[in-house]
N, C-alpha and C positions, 0 to 999 in steps of 0.2 A: 380620833385616830392619832396615834403617837408617831410623829414624823421627825426624821432627822435630815437636815440640810447638809449635804456633803460638799465642801468647798475645797476642791483641789487647787493648790497654789504652787506655782513655780516662778521664782523671782518676781514676787508681787509686793515688795517692801513698800512701794509708794501707794498701792491701791488697797491693800488688805485691811487697813484700819477703817477707811471710809466705807468699804464694803460691809464689814462686820457691824460697824456702828449703825449703818442704815438698816441692816437686816434686823438687828435687835430692836431698834426704835420702831420698826414697822409692826411689831407685836404680831408676828405671824402665827404664834402658838406652836412653833417648831423649835426644836433644839438645833444646834449646828456643830459640825466638826470640821476643822481645817486640817487638810492633809498636806503638809509641807513636803513637796516631792523633790527632795535633794537640792533645794535652792542654793545657788552660789552667792546670793546677796544676803541681806539682813532680814529676810522674811521670818525665819524662825525666831530670831532675837526680838523682833518687833512683837510677834504674837505672844511670846513669853512675858515680855515687859508689860503687856496689857492684860495678861491673865486669861487669854483666850483658850478655848477647848481645842487642843492641838495634838496631833501625832505627826512624827517626822520620819521620812525615809532617809537613810544615810546617802543614798545615790538616787539619781533621777530614774524613775520607772515608767514615766509617761502617763498619759491620762488614764489608760486602762488600769495600770497598777495603782494609781492614786485612788481611783473610784472604787476598785475592789477592796482596798484597805478600809475605806469608809463603809462599804456594804458589810464587810465582816464585823466591823465594830458595831454597826446597827443591829445585826442579827444577834450578836453576843449580848447586847443591852436591851433586847426585847422590843425594838421599834417595829411598827406596822408597815412603814413605808419610808422611802428615802427620796429626796429631791436633789438632783444635781444642780448646783448653783455656782456660777463662775465667780472667781476672786477678783476679776478685773473691772467690776462696776457695770458690766453690760446688762446684767439681769436686774429687774425691778422687783423687790420683795413684796410689794403690794399685790402682785399677781399670785402669790403662793396659796393664799386661802382659797382663791377662785379655783385653782387646780385641785386642791384637796377636796373641795366641795364637789367638783365634777367627778372625781374618782368615786366618792361616796354615792352620788346620784346615779351614775351610769354603771356602777359595778365594774369599772375599768381596771385593767392590769397596769396600763401605762397611760399617763396623761402628758401630752406635749404642749409646752407653751409655744404657740405658733405666731409668727409675725404676719401671716398671710391668710388667716381664716376669713377676714373681712377686707383685706387690703391686697393690692396687686404687687407682684414682684417686679423689680426694675429689670433693665436689660444689661446690667453689669456682668462682667465675666463670672463673678462669684455666683450670681443668681442664675446664670445659664447652667452652671454646674448643678445648682439646686433643682432647677427644672428637670434636668436629665435624670437625677436621682428620683424625683417624683414619678417620672414616666416608668423607670425601671422597676420601682417598688410596686406601681400599679400593675405592671405586666406580670410580676412574679407572685403577688399576693392577692390581686383583685381588689385592693383597697388603696385609697388615696391619702397621702400625707402631704399637706400643703407646705410644710417647713421641715423637711427631713434632716437638715443639718442643725436644727435648733439644739443647743446644749442645755436647755431648761426642760428637764424631763422628770416626772414623778413616777416611781415604780412601787408596786405593792410588794408584800412579803414574798409571794410566789416568784415574782421576777427577781427579787433580791437573791433568793436561793440559787437561781440560775446563774446570776453573775458571780456569786461567791464560789461556785464549784468548778468554773471553767477559767483556766488561766488566760486563754486568748479571747475572752468574751468581755468586750468593753462597751461603754455607753456610746455606741456609734450607729449610724444609719443601717449598716448591714446586720448588726445584732438585732436591732429593732425589727427589721424586715424578717429575719429568721424567726423571731418570737411570734410575729404576726402570722407567718405561715404555719406555726405550730399552735395556733389557737389563742394567742394573746389578744385581749380586747383593748384597742387603742382609741383614745379620744384626743382631740385638740381643743385648746381654748385660745382666744385671741389675747396676745400680750404685746407690750411695747418693749423694745430693747434699745440700749444706748450704744454708742461707739465705745471701744476700750478706753478707759480713763488713764491708765498708765501701765507700766510693767511689760512683761515679755510673754508673747503668745506661744502656746504649744505649737502653733502652725505659722510659719512664715509663708511667703509667696510660693517658693518652690515646693515646700512641704504641703501647701494647700492643694496644688495641682496633683501632686503624688497621692494625697489623701483622697481626692475625688476619684482618681483612677483606680485606686485600691478598693474603695467602697463599691464602685460600679462593678468591678471584676468579682468581688466577693459575693455581691447580691446575685449576679448572673451565673456564677460558676462555683466558687469555692465553698460557699455555705451549704450547698447541696450535699457535701460530703462530711459535714460536721456530725 
């Protein structure tokens, strides 16, 4: 399977080099593309200095825009699947091959790297939001995702085409729930994730609360009118 890792990057000048170097050293068998999403720091310059595979947005389009740019690149270059891989050092590349193997074995459309297949969620505020999303997704799809907010997701070509043709269709829990309701086969594999190593998150505290509220509202209401 020919897989492209899409690495959206926004103000990741401190973390992008160790992230890419670790990914390459892990010999995942996958190519990678960094999507510099209008960073205001030296992310683009650092990537060009190191000769990384890179495309850049002139302005910040957000995670959805960055991911869709990567998906369109993957489709144009004949990739069979894409994996969303964070630029901040949280994702561990050693799990990529395991996810690709699971897609092959199960014939899955989406494989999610989950922190909670074999482990319990904490009682932190963030995990309470994750638990709520798990319940809502189960109610609306009849299926259970143990880690709906995981950003480490592998999508096959059929799913790539869905993301590429919808401007408002990003790699988010509500989109995954929508695809599940429309027949997408989803599997999860246990992975480990680290804390952000450096750089700037797409989601601060206030945005995280807003993100959870919008995701829940979309799953329960808005996505039914897509």
